[in-house]
N, C-alpha and C positions, 0 to 999 in steps of 0.2 A: 507192630503191636506194642502197646505200653509194657505189658508183661509177657514174658516168653512162655506162655501157657494158654490153654484154651479157657476162655471165660464162660462158665455155664450160664445158660439163660435162666434167670430166676423164675420159679413157678409161682402161680397164685394158688395158695393152699386154703381150702374152705375151712371155716371154724364151725364146729358143731357144739352148741351149748343150749341147754333148756331155755334160757332167757331169749335167745334169738328165735327159737321156734315159737315161743309164746308171743313175741312181738311181731312175728312175721317179717323178719329182717334177715338179709344175707350179709355175712361178714367174711371177707377173704383177706388173706395176708400175702403180700408180695414178698417172697423170701430173698430179698436182696442180700441178706446175711450169708447166703450160700456162695456168693461170688468168690470169696477168698477168706481164709481164717483171720487174717489181720488187715487186709486191705478190702474190707467188706462193705457192702451197702453203699451209703452215700460217700464214704471215704474214697472208694474206687472212682465213683462218678466225679468227685471234686478234683481228684488228682490227675485223672486221665488227660485232660487237655492242658493242664498246667505243666505236666511232665513233658508232653509233646512240645509245648512252647519253649521249655528250658532246653530241650534237645535241639530245637530249631535255632535257638540263639547261642548254641555251642557252650552252654554253661556246663561245669563239671560238679557244681555243688548246689544243693538245695538247703535253704535255711527257713525254719519255721518256728512257731511258738506254741506253748501249751502248758497245762498243769501237770502235776505228778502222775495222774492216772489217765491222761489224755488219749483217747482212741486215735486222734489225729496224729499225735507224736508217734505212736506205734505204727500207724499206717504209712506215714511218710518215711520212716526209717526202713520199713519193709519194701515199699515201692522203690525207694531210692536205691536200695541194695540190688533189687532185681533189675532195675533199669541202668545200673552202672554209675550212679551218682554217689559222691560223698554227701553226707547229710549232717546238719547241725541243728540241734534243738535248744532253743532258749526256754528254760524251764522256770516257772513262777515258784519262788521260795528259795532264797539263798541258803537257808538253814539245811536244806537237803544236800548241799554240796560239801558240807563240812566233814562228813564221814561217808564218802561215796560208796565204799564197800558195804557199809551197813545199810545205806539207802537202797542199793540194788538188791541186797539180800531180802529186803522186806517189800520190794515193789516190782512185781512181775512186768508191768508196763515199761518202766525205765530199763529194766534188765533186758527185755526183749529189744528195745531200741538200741542199746549198747551192743548187744549180740549181733545186731544187723549193721553195725558200723557207725551208728550215730554218735557224734561228739556232742556232749551235753555242756551247756553253760547255765549255771544257776544264778538268777538275779533276784534282788529283793522285790517284794510285792509293789513297793513304791516305784521302783525303776520299771517294773513290768507294765504298770499302768501307762507309761510313756512309750510303749514299744512301737507305736506307729509314727512317732515324731521323727522329723528329719535328722535331728541331732543324734538320737539313739541309733537310727539306721546307719548314719555316717560312722559312729563309733564301732558298730559291728563290722562295717566294711574295712575300717582301719585294722581291726583285730583279725578278721578272717579272710580278707581279700574279696574278690568278686564272688557273688552268689546269686541264684535265682530265689527271690523271696516268695514264699507261700504264706498267706495270712493265717492268723490263728483260726483254727477250725476249717481252713481251706477255702473260705468263701471269697470269691471275686467273680468277675464276669465269665471267666473260663470255667469256674466251678459250676456256675448256674447253667452254662451250656451243657456240661456233662449231666447235670441233674435233670435237664429237659428230656433226657433219653430214658428215664426210669419208666414212664408210662408209655405203653405201646398201643397200637390199634386194637389189640385184643382186650384192652381195658375200657373200651368205649361204653360197655354195658353198665358201668358203675355210675351211680348218681353222686357219690361222695368219695373223695380221695383224702385220706388222713395221713399225717406224718408228725413225728416229733420235731421240735424246733430248737436249735441251739443258736447258731450264728445267722440262720435265715437263708442260706444258700440252697438247701434242698427244697424248701417250700417255694422259693422263688422260681426254681426250675419247673416245679409242678404247675405253678400258676401260669407260667408262660406256655405250657405244652398241652393242657387239657382242652377238651371240647366245650362248646358253649353251654351244653346242658349239665356240665359237671361243676360241683362246688368243692373247694379245697378247705379243709379244716386243719389248722395247726395246733399242736399241743406243746407250748413252750416248757422247757425244762428249767427255765430261769424265772425268778420273780420279776415283776415290773411290767409296765406297758410300753417300754421303749422299743420293743422289737418291730412294731408296726412301721415305725419310721426307718428302721434298719433295712427292712425288706423292700419298701416302696421303690427305692432307686433302681432295683434290679428287675422290676416287673413291668409288664406292658398294660395290665388291666388291674383295676381295684374293685370290681363289682362282683366278684365271685369267690372271695376267700375271706376267712375270718380266723381269729385266734381264740382258743379256749384257755384262759389264763388261771383257772382254778385247780389245776392238777399238777402243780410243781412240787408238792410235798415238802415245802420249805425253801426251795431254791435249787440252784445248780449243785449237783453232787450230794444233795440231801435226800434221805429216804427214811421211811418209818417201818416199824414191824408190820403194820397193815399192808404196806406196799410189797414187802418181801413175801408175806403170806399170800397175797394175790398172785404174784409172779409164780410161786410154787404151785398154787392151785391151778393156774392157767396152764402151766407146763404139764401137770398131771392129767388135765382134761383134754389137751390138744396135742401134746408132744412138741410144742413150739416153745423154745427157750427165749426168755426176754432178759433185758438188762434193767437195773434200777435207775439209771440216769436218764434214759430216753424212752425206749420202747415200752418198758413196764408202765411208765406214767401215761403214755399215749393209750395203751390198751385199757388201762383202768378207766381213763376218761371216756373212751368210746363206749364201754359197757355201762358206765354210769349214765351217760346221756341216753343210751337206749332204754335203760331201766326207767328213766324219767320221761320217756315218750317224746324225746326231742327229735326223733326221726320218724317219718311217716311209715306206716305198715307198707311193706313192699319195697322199701329202700334197699339198694345194693351198695355196700360200703367196701372200699378197698383200703386197707391199712398197709403202709410201707414199712417193712422191717429194715431199718437202716443199719443193722449190725450192732457193733459195740460190745459184743459178747466177750472180747478179750479182757475187758475191764472188770468182769465179774470176779475173777480170781483175787484182785486187790480188795474189792468190796467184801468178799468172803473172809479174807484175812482180818479185816476190821471187825466183822461180825463175830468171828471166832474169838477174837481177843475180848469181846464183850459178852461171850457166852450166849449169843443170840442165834436164832434160826438162820441157817445158811441158804443161799440161793442154789437151786438145783438146775443144772444145765446139761 
């Protein structure tokens, strides 16, 4: 096994809201966030076969990339620690490395990564944009020696293979499968694994229409999925008081915690589409909870500094 522990089978939790009853629609949430506190949801799925490959190739070190509040960085550090790997995180923003003690004191994600043995290297945003270039990778190998490279966000063919396991035969009753979209690996796995009668709807957390072309190389079909690009709330890592309020109201009504980077935007979008009658009466919708809750502490610190409403988890 990848992790030396039993992985719980995520349950499908029904959502009970007046809007759903009014519209005659069923909404369920697959609680992938229950897999592990830090290697939860799609992060476990994406890392599962990558770590197996790294073990097969006899690597001792995992190297990956991410921002200062990256769920992927926290997950890779944790998974690497559990599986016995050294881990290296290439972090966007060289200013964060100038006073590491202060950075870690104010950033629970990076502190967790360091506590799990991850070595951090901070690079400028300009250098980070070139992270996939052969020159940059060669420089990293000269500095750190041999390593198994896990892409930013974890998305590659092995990650898609892992995400294909999210939906099971028990989910065949659903007409629609919804997920948040970051780098595209999760939705690609869903696209490849669902049945003919099911449609996939992705809710990008980023601005722009570029994700379609990022997803297409990983999928076998293009006739049963779409992206809803109007619910990014300003772009990746951006959120508004309206979104925070929605997340807290949803938690109070359902006892399901959401994060403001991915799952909060997805659920807001799903309910808005239901309100606008974009789903037929009788539709059965399954929303994938991809985790990401570890990042809420960092967001709450920012909200607290601005004297704004905090996220309840």
